[in-house]
C-alpha positions in Angstrom: 21.0 -9.5 -0.2 20.3 -12.8 1.6 17.1 -13.4 -0.3 19.0 -13.4 -3.7 18.9 -16.8 -5.4 22.3 -17.3 -6.8 22.0 -20.8 -8.1 20.2 -21.0 -11.5 19.3 -24.1 -13.3 20.8 -24.1 -16.9 17.9 -26.1 -18.2 14.9 -24.3 -16.7 13.7 -21.4 -14.4 14.7 -23.1 -11.1 16.5 -20.9 -8.7 17.9 -21.5 -5.1 20.0 -20.1 -2.4 21.6 -23.5 -1.7 24.0 -25.2 -3.9 23.1 -28.7 -2.7 19.5 -28.2 -3.7 20.6 -26.9 -7.0 22.8 -29.9 -7.8 20.0 -32.3 -6.6 17.4 -30.5 -8.9 19.7 -30.8 -11.8 20.4 -34.5 -11.3 16.8 -35.4 -10.6 15.0 -33.4 -13.2 17.6 -33.0 -16.0 20.7 -35.1 -16.1 19.0 -38.3 -14.4 22.3 -39.0 -12.6 21.6 -41.1 -9.6 25.0 -42.0 -8.1 23.7 -43.5 -4.9 22.5 -47.2 -5.6 20.4 -49.3 -3.1 22.2 -52.6 -2.2 18.7 -54.4 -1.9 16.9 -53.4 -5.1 17.1 -51.5 -8.2 16.6 -48.0 -6.8 19.1 -45.0 -7.2 19.0 -41.6 -5.6 20.5 -38.2 -6.4 21.7 -37.8 -2.7 22.7 -40.1 0.2 19.8 -38.7 2.3 17.3 -39.7 -0.2 18.8 -43.3 -0.3 18.7 -43.4 3.4 15.0 -42.6 3.4 14.4 -45.2 0.7 16.1 -47.8 2.9 13.9 -47.1 6.0 11.2 -49.0 3.9 13.4 -52.1 4.1 14.0 -51.7 7.6 10.2 -51.4 8.4 9.5 -54.4 6.3 12.0 -56.6 8.1 10.6 -55.5 11.5 7.1 -56.5 10.3 8.5 -60.0 9.0 10.4 -60.6 12.2 7.2 -59.9 14.4 5.0 -62.1 12.1 7.1 -65.2 13.0 6.0 -65.0 16.7 
């Protein structure tokens, strides 16, 4: 019962047990909806967590630039 995948993609054969994964799959692979926009570049993500992961790159870059000044 617990292993039954109840979320089915209407566009392909993708199935999952988690609604959030299903929504992210549909947005990323089929509708191209990316509501989470980066405020430092043109990047847009399907989820807030993916945007946060993207922004880590900017934080790492700024630390490198700050250290290069010394």
